[in-house]
C-alpha positions in Angstrom: 2.7 -28.8 -13.4 0.0 -27.9 -10.9 -0.1 -24.3 -9.7 0.0 -23.8 -5.9 -0.2 -20.0 -5.9 -0.7 -18.5 -9.3 -4.0 -18.4 -11.2 -4.6 -17.0 -14.7 -3.9 -13.5 -13.5 -1.3 -13.5 -10.8 -2.0 -14.6 -7.2 -5.4 -13.8 -5.8 -7.6 -14.6 -2.8 -9.1 -13.1 0.4 -6.8 -10.6 1.9 -5.0 -11.7 5.1 -5.8 -15.3 4.4 -3.3 -17.5 2.6 -1.9 -16.9 0.1 -2.7 -13.2 0.3 -1.0 -12.6 3.7 1.8 -10.4 4.8 4.0 -13.4 5.4 3.6 -14.9 1.9 3.9 -11.4 0.3 7.2 -11.0 2.1 8.5 -14.3 0.6 7.1 -13.3 -2.8 9.1 -10.1 -2.6 12.2 -12.0 -1.8 11.6 -14.5 -4.6 11.0 -11.8 -7.2 14.0 -9.8 -6.1 16.2 -12.9 -6.4 14.8 -14.0 -9.7 14.9 -10.7 -11.5 18.4 -9.7 -10.6 19.7 -10.2 -14.1 22.7 -7.8 -14.4 25.4 -6.3 -12.2 24.8 -3.0 -10.5 21.8 -1.7 -8.7 18.4 -3.4 -9.1 15.0 -1.9 -8.7 11.3 -3.1 -8.6 8.4 -0.7 -9.1 5.2 -1.4 -7.0 1.7 0.0 -7.5 -1.6 -0.9 -5.9 -5.3 -0.2 -6.4 -7.5 1.4 -3.6 -8.2 -1.6 -1.4 -7.6 -1.2 2.3 -5.4 -4.3 2.3 -3.0 -2.8 -0.2 -1.1 -1.1 2.6 -0.3 -4.4 4.3 0.8 -6.1 1.1 2.8 -3.1 -0.2 4.9 -3.0 3.0 5.4 -6.8 3.1 6.5 -7.0 -0.5 8.8 -4.0 0.0 10.4 -5.5 3.0 11.0 -8.8 1.2 12.5 -7.1 -1.8 14.8 -4.8 0.2 16.0 -7.8 2.3 17.4 -9.2 -0.9 19.4 -6.1 -1.7 17.0 -4.7 -4.3 15.6 -1.2 -4.3 11.9 -0.4 -4.5 10.0 2.5 -6.2 6.5 3.0 -4.7 3.8 4.5 -6.9 0.8 4.3 -4.7 -2.8 3.9 -6.1 -2.5 3.4 -9.8 -3.7 1.2 -12.7 -2.3 -2.2 -13.7 -1.5 -1.1 -17.2 0.1 2.0 -15.8 2.5 -0.1 -13.7 3.3 -2.2 -16.8 4.2 1.0 -18.6 6.3 2.4 -15.8 8.2 -0.9 -15.5 9.4 -0.3 -19.0 9.7 3.5 -18.9 11.8 3.4 -15.6 13.8 0.5 -16.9 13.3 -1.4 -13.7 14.0 -5.1 -13.2 10.4 -5.9 -12.6 7.0 -4.5 -11.7 4.4 -5.6 -9.2 0.8 -4.6 -9.0 -1.3 -5.2 -5.9 -4.9 -5.7 -7.1 -7.7 -8.2 -7.3 -9.0 -6.4 -10.4 -12.8 -6.9 -10.6 -13.1 -8.8 -7.3 -14.7 -7.3 -4.2 -12.6 -5.3 -1.7 -12.2 -8.2 0.7 -10.0 -9.9 -1.9 -6.6 -8.8 -3.1 -4.0 -10.0 -5.5 -0.3 -9.7 -6.6 0.6 -9.5 -10.3 4.2 -9.5 -11.7 5.6 -7.8 -14.8 8.9 -8.6 -16.5 11.3 -5.7 -17.3 9.5 -5.5 -20.6 6.2 -4.8 -18.9 4.7 -8.2 -19.9 3.0 -10.7 -17.6 5.2 -13.6 -16.7 5.2 -16.9 -18.6 4.0 -20.0 -16.8 7.6 -21.3 -16.3 8.7 -18.2 -14.4 5.6 -18.3 -12.2 6.4 -21.9 -11.4 9.9 -20.9 -10.5 8.6 -18.1 -8.2 6.4 -20.7 -6.5 9.4 -23.0 -6.0 11.4 -20.2 -4.3 8.4 -19.1 -2.1 7.5 -22.6 -1.0 11.0 -23.9 -0.6 14.1 -22.9 1.3 16.6 -22.3 -1.6 17.0 -18.5 -0.9 16.4 -18.5 2.9 20.1 -18.0 3.6 20.6 -15.0 1.3 20.7 -12.0 3.6 22.6 -8.9 2.4 23.7 -6.6 5.3 25.0 -3.1 5.8 24.8 -0.8 2.8 23.7 -3.8 0.6 20.2 -3.7 1.9 17.7 -2.2 -0.6 16.3 1.3 -0.4 12.8 2.7 -1.0 11.7 5.9 -2.8 8.3 7.2 -3.8 7.7 8.2 -7.4 6.3 11.6 -8.2 4.8 12.5 -11.6 3.7 8.9 -12.4 0.3 10.2 -13.6 1.8 12.7 -16.0 4.2 10.2 -17.5 1.4 7.7 -18.1 -1.0 10.3 -19.6 1.6 11.4 -22.1 2.2 7.8 -23.1 -1.6 7.3 -23.7 -1.9 10.6 -25.6 0.9 9.7 -27.9 -1.0 6.6 -29.2 -3.4 8.8 -31.2 -2.6 11.5 -33.9 -0.7 14.4 -32.3 -3.2 17.1 -33.2 -6.3 15.2 -32.5 -8.5 16.3 -29.6 -11.9 15.4 -28.2 -13.4 18.9 -28.0 -17.2 18.8 -27.9 -17.4 15.2 -26.6 -19.2 14.6 -23.3 -18.0 11.4 -21.7 -19.3 9.8 -18.5 -16.7 7.7 -16.7 -17.3 5.2 -14.0 -14.0 4.7 -12.3 -15.2 1.8 -10.0 -13.7 3.6 -7.0 -10.4 1.9 -8.2 -6.9 2.6 -9.3 -7.9 4.8 -12.3 -10.0 7.2 -10.3 -7.6 10.1 -10.8 -5.6 9.4 -13.9 -8.3 8.3 -16.3 -10.6 11.4 -16.2 -7.5 13.6 -16.1 -6.3 12.1 -19.4 -9.6 12.7 -21.2 -9.8 16.2 -19.9 -6.3 17.0 -21.2 -7.5 15.8 -24.6 -10.4 18.3 -24.5 -13.3 16.1 -23.5 -16.0 17.1 -21.0 -15.9 14.4 -18.4 -18.5 13.5 -15.8 -16.9 11.2 -13.3 -18.7 8.7 -11.0 -17.3 6.0 -8.9 -14.4 8.3 -8.1 -14.5 8.4 -4.3 -12.6 5.4 -3.1 -12.6 4.7 0.7 -10.7 1.4 0.7 -13.9 -0.8 0.9 -16.0 0.4 -2.0 -13.9 -0.7 -5.0 -16.2 -2.4 -7.7 -19.2 -2.1 -5.4 -22.2 -1.8 -7.7 -20.1 0.3 -10.1 -17.5 0.1 -12.8 -17.2 -2.4 -15.7 -19.0 -5.2 -13.9 -22.0 -3.1 -12.9 -22.7 -0.6 -15.8 -26.4 0.1 -14.9 -25.7 3.4 -13.1 -23.3 4.4 -15.9 -26.0 3.8 -18.5 -28.6 5.8 -16.5 -26.1 8.7 -16.1 -25.3 8.7 -19.8 -28.9 9.0 -20.9 -29.8 11.4 -18.1 -27.0 13.8 -18.9 -27.3 13.5 -22.7 -23.6 12.5 -22.9 -22.2 11.1 -26.1 -21.1 7.9 -24.4 -20.0 6.3 -21.2 -17.0 4.2 -20.2 -16.8 1.9 -17.2 -13.4 0.7 -15.9 -12.8 -2.1 -13.4 -10.8 -1.8 -10.2 -7.4 -1.8 -11.7 -8.5 -0.2 -15.0 -7.1 -2.9 -17.3 -10.6 -3.4 -18.9 -13.4 -1.2 -20.1 -17.0 -1.6 -21.1 -18.9 1.2 -23.0 -22.3 2.6 -23.1 -23.8 4.3 -26.2 -25.6 7.6 -26.1 -28.9 5.7 -26.2 -27.9 3.7 -23.1 -26.9 0.4 -24.7 -24.1 -1.4 -22.9 -21.4 -2.8 -25.2 -18.9 -5.5 -24.3 -15.4 -6.1 -25.5 -16.5 -8.1 -28.6 -18.4 -5.1 -29.9 -15.4 -2.8 -29.4 -13.1 -5.3 -31.0 -15.3 -5.4 -34.1 -15.2 -1.6 -34.3 -11.5 -1.3 -33.8 -10.5 -4.2 -36.0 -12.6 -2.9 -38.9 -11.0 0.5 -38.5 -7.5 -0.9 -38.3 -8.0 -3.0 -41.4 -9.3 0.0 -43.3 -6.1 2.0 -42.3 -3.9 -1.0 -43.1 -2.8 -1.2 -39.5 -4.2 -4.7 -38.7 -1.2 -7.0 -39.2 -2.0 -10.0 -41.4 -5.6 -8.9 -41.3 -6.0 -11.0 -38.1 -7.8 -10.4 -34.8 -6.9 -12.5 -31.7 -9.7 -13.3 -29.3 -10.4 -16.0 -26.7 -12.8 -18.9 -26.8 -15.3 -16.8 -24.8 -15.9 -14.3 -27.7 -19.2 -14.4 -29.4 -19.6 -16.3 -32.7 -21.2 -13.1 -34.0 -17.8 -11.6 -33.8 -16.4 -14.3 -36.0 -19.2 -13.8 -38.6 -18.7 -10.0 -38.6 -15.0 -10.3 -39.1 -15.5 -12.8 -41.9 -17.6 -10.3 -43.7 -14.7 -7.7 -43.4 -12.1 -10.2 -44.6 -10.5 -10.4 -41.2 -9.3 -13.8 -39.8 -9.8 -14.6 -36.1 -7.4 -16.6 -34.0 -8.7 -18.1 -30.7 -6.8 -18.6 -27.4 -7.5 -19.8 -23.9 -9.2 -17.3 -21.6 -6.8 -14.7 -20.2 -5.3 -11.6 -21.8 -1.8 -13.1 -21.1 -2.7 -15.8 -23.7 -4.0 -13.2 -26.1 -0.7 -11.3 -25.8 1.3 -14.6 -26.3 -0.6 -15.2 -29.5 -0.1 -11.7 -30.7 3.7 -11.9 -30.1 4.2 -15.4 -31.6 2.5 -14.4 -34.8 3.6 -10.8 -34.8 0.0 -9.5 -34.8 -1.2 -6.1 -33.7 -4.6 -6.3 -32.0 -6.7 -8.6 -29.9 -8.6 -8.9 -26.6 -11.3 -10.5 -24.5 -15.1 -10.2 -24.4 -14.7 -8.9 -20.9 -13.1 -5.7 -22.1 -9.4 -6.5 -21.9 -8.1 -5.1 -25.2 -4.4 -5.2 -26.2 -3.0 -2.7 -28.8 0.3 -4.4 -29.2 1.8 -1.7 -31.3 1.7 0.5 -28.1 1.4 -1.7 -25.0 2.0 -5.1 -23.5 -1.2 -5.6 -21.6 -4.9 -4.8 -21.6 -5.5 -1.1 -20.8 -9.0 0.3 -20.3 -7.8 3.9 -20.6 -5.9 3.2 -23.9 -9.0 1.4 -25.2 -11.1 4.4 -24.4 -8.7 6.9 -26.1 -8.4 4.7 -29.2 -12.1 4.3 -29.5 -12.8 8.0 -29.1 -10.1 8.7 -31.7 -11.9 6.3 -34.2 -15.3 8.0 -33.6 -13.8 11.5 -33.9 -12.0 10.6 -37.2 -15.1 8.9 -38.7 -17.5 11.5 -37.4 -19.9 8.8 -36.1 -21.6 8.1 -32.8 -20.9 5.0 -30.8 -24.4 3.8 -31.6 -23.7 4.1 -35.3 -20.3 2.4 -35.1 -21.7 -0.5 -33.1 -24.5 -1.2 -35.7 -22.1 -3.2 -37.9 -21.9 -5.9 -35.3 -24.8 -8.3 -34.4 -24.0 -10.7 -31.6 -25.2 -14.3 -31.5 -27.6 -14.8 -28.5 -25.3 -15.8 -25.6 -25.7 -16.4 -21.9 -22.8 -16.3 -19.5 -23.4 -17.3 -15.8 -21.1 -17.7 -12.9 -21.9 -20.4 -10.4 -20.1 -20.3 -7.0 -18.7 -23.8 -6.1 -17.2 -25.3 -3.0 -14.0 -26.4 -4.8 -12.8 -26.8 -8.4 -13.6 -30.5 -9.0 -12.4 -31.8 -12.4 -15.3 -31.3 -14.8 -15.2 -35.0 -15.9 -16.2 -35.9 -12.3 -19.4 -33.8 -12.5 -21.5 -36.6 -14.1 -24.8 -34.8 -14.3 -23.2 -31.7 -15.7 -21.4 -33.8 -18.3 -24.6 -35.7 -19.3 -26.7 -32.5 -19.6 -24.0 -30.5 -21.5 -23.5 -33.4 -24.0 -27.3 -33.4 -24.7 -27.4 -29.6 -25.1 -24.3 -29.6 -27.4 -26.0 -32.2 -29.6 -29.2 -30.1 -29.8 -27.2 -27.0 -30.7 -24.8 -28.5 -33.2 -27.0 -28.1 -36.3 -27.6 -24.4 -35.6 -24.0 -23.4 -34.8 -24.6 -23.2 -31.1 -22.1 -24.2 -28.5 -21.5 -24.9 -24.7 -18.4 -23.9 -22.9 -17.7 -24.8 -19.2 -14.6 -23.7 -17.4 -13.5 -22.8 -13.9 -12.6 -19.2 -13.2 -8.9 -18.5 -12.9 -9.5 -15.8 -10.3 -12.4 -17.1 -8.2 -13.8 -20.4 -6.9 -16.5 -20.4 -9.5 -17.7 -22.3 -12.6 -18.4 -20.3 -15.7 -21.2 -21.5 -18.0 -21.5 -20.0 -21.4 -24.1 -21.1 -24.0 -24.7 -19.7 -27.5 -27.6 -20.4 -29.9 -30.0 -18.8 -32.2 -33.0 -18.9 -29.8 -32.5 -16.8 -26.6 -35.3 -18.5 -24.7 -33.9 -21.9 -25.5 -30.4 -21.2 -24.3 -31.8 -19.6 -21.1 -33.6 -22.9 -20.4 -30.4 -24.8 -21.2 -28.5 -22.6 -18.8 -31.0 -23.2 -16.0 -30.6 -27.0 -16.6 -26.9 -26.8 -16.3 -26.9 -24.7 -13.1 -29.3 -27.3 -11.6 -27.0 -30.1 -12.6 -24.0 -28.3 -11.0 -26.0 -28.0 -7.8 -27.0 -31.6 -7.8 -23.5 -32.9 -8.4 -22.0 -30.8 -5.6 -24.8 -31.7 -3.2 -24.1 -35.4 -3.8 -20.4 -35.0 -3.3 -21.0 -33.2 0.0 -23.1 -36.0 1.5 
């Protein structure tokens, strides 16, 4: 079935333009309230948001739609996506909703749904929500009188979530003596993330922690770690961590200023979990975007690697189907399934710090066991998502490159972004200069194909 509203991570787009409008948010609220009323008695949905200015508009529209169906709402305010997933389970609500466009610029926003178990929705449920939003099936359902839903604001959300995070590491472990620089991306984790590390004894230098509604992800956070790396080296900190706007992903910077992606952190964590006999079936779950160097590193450690489509929801599905414990994405979404149902940048940070503290090693030392294969990843903005087979020049060039790279274990991966109108180009090969040239050729082919289609 073709999706009309949902992408790979909820519904996303420019705020106040369809589908991210107050009108559609109202209908989404009604659809969610109708669909998640599973049992008799009162029903409740918890809603959080990041720091975007448009969050106010969408929060009120969703709340109005949910209440109009006779379901109550708990408002959390600015928070993290994994924090809302946790609260959905902890408060035993019928569902959770996070208003965020994650790493996108502030002009965009998005709406993500969680089941009562704190998991992202399977495709069939998202299709059902789309049917209800775009159709008229529930238009006549209008509770009145005391059957209309109520709204309350939750106090103490940060404390609940921090205790949950702290309980994922040994009870007596602390991070005394560690100096951590945190770039909070002016996003949803700007308060709770540094608070958690300080409670665990770390000295925290926070940057990107002054949100104003329009500066989320702006030259900061996980997507722009340059300032974080500079600050780590300048301050002599042990390491740095950069979260994205909704804090479900993290990138790290070593004390020497080296930026590490999710593949490197997965290599460190998987190796540690196997050593502790906590990596179920000695298997790591990654996506097709992960570097082949990760496969080789895991092979040396006796760890199997399972691959999924891009999206942490697919990583989680693979973990659940095969009863595995750990996996993630190169972008920094890491899932510790023994503790959580979604990628969590703060949990990843605490888990990594716990490993370093236990082993008595620096992040530079821990990362030295993993050597990535040369890889280039480029994002090309496009007018629309044309089927790849219709991009004839792109298809011809990519086939030639794949043939050239086959003998040296290189590869080419082309895919459209699930959250932006953009084409992702990823090339791996042993020669960095060669794959850079190949990437330029593919970008030129994309431009030529779209120019021709626009004539």
